[in-house]
N, C-alpha and C positions, 0 to 999 in steps of 0.2 A: 368655258368662255372666260376670257380674261378682260379686265377693265383697267383703265387708267384714270387718274384724276387730272383735270384741266383747270387751270385758272385763267379766266378771261377778263379783259378790261372792257367795260361798257361805259358809255357816257351817261351822265344823269338822265338825259332825255330818254335814252334806250331803256334804262332801268324802270323809269316811269311807265313807259309803254309796255314793258314785259310784266310789270306788277298788275297793270290793269288787264292785260290779255289773260294772265294766270287767273285773276279773280273772276273774270267772265266766264272762263272755261272750267273752272273749278280744278285747276292744276297748280303745280309748284313752278316757280320761275326756273329752278334748276332743271326740271323736266323739259320746259320749252327750249332752254338753251341746249340741252342734250340733243333734242329733236333737230334743232337748226344745224348743229355740228354734223350729225348723222346724215342729214339731207344734203348738206354740202359736199360731204365726202362721196356719197353715193352718186351725185350729179358729176363730180369730177371723173369718176371711173366709168360712168354709164356706157360709153362707147369704146372703151379701152379693153384689151385682151389681158393686161397684166394686173388686174384688180386682185390684190392680195387676199381679199375676203372670199374670192371664188377660185383660189388655188393658183393664181398668177405669181410671178416673181415679187418678192418684197424688195 
């Protein structure tokens, strides 16, 4: 499995929200951000046949 590093820009309000969520869930802000990115990509390819994670064309 290969990974890449992403840098995201988030508003101060979003950072405050993520910090509170992370604290309440006992998780790291980076972990929450990674989950959000993963879910967005999964949703994008949900009904497509060319999902590269499932052997479709890249």
